[in-house]
N, C-alpha and C positions, 0 to 999 in steps of 0.2 A: 138680738138682729132676726126680723121677719125672713131678710133673703137668705142666710144660712138655712131656714129651713126647706128651701129650695133646695138647696144644692146637691147632688146626684150622693148618695150616701158615700162611696166610696172617698168621697174632697170632706163631707161634713162630720163623720168619722174620726177624721185626722186632724180638722181644726178645733173640735170639740174638746177631745183630748189635750191636746198641744197647748193651744192657745185661751182655750176658755179653763180648764180644769189645769194649766201650766205642768203640766204632766213630763217628765223627761225624756228627752227624745227614745231612750231604749226602750221605757215602761211604753210609751206610745206603739211602739215597733212591735213588741211581746204581746200586745192589746190585740194588733189589727192580724197578729201572725205575719208579718216579713220581716227581711232585715231591713236594718236599721238603714241604710244606702235607700232601699226603697220609701219608708215612711217618711225619707225628708224630700225627696223625690215628690213623692204623692202631696207632701205637705207642701211645698214652692208650687204647684201649682193647681193646689185647693186655693191659696194666697191669691194667687195672678186671675184663678177663675174669679171668685168673688169680686175683688177689685173692679174686672172686666163688669160683672153683672150693678157693681154699685157706681158704676160711669167713672169709677177714678181712673188716670192718667196709669198708663203702663208703668212698672218703675225701671228704671236707669239702671245699667251694669254695674254703678258704684254702690246703689241701695241695696242693689239683689247681694251685692258679696259684702255688706255689713259697714257698708261706709268707707272702705281704704280701694284706694284707684289703684287696681288688677290685673289691667287690661287681660280680662280672659282667663287668667292661670288664675286656681283655686290659692289662698295659702293658710299652710298650717305652719301654728305659732310654735315656741321652740327651736333650740341649735342645730341647725341642718334638716328643720322639717318643712322648709319651702321646696313648693312642686312649679 
């Protein structure tokens, strides 16, 4: 994808590691020298920027949360783990 080459390295690297090489997030974070939370945030921003550059419509809250309607709250699966 030609547009990927035009992204800033900060975004390009995280997209390559996670979405192209399909590395686990802990490996992505380690490779980038950041905490896993920072790697996740960077990945989300990189995906949004790539969509913007490709002219795709922005994601809805439901799509960002993995398809489950959560009304602005993150859902962590498991017993008593919902925030």
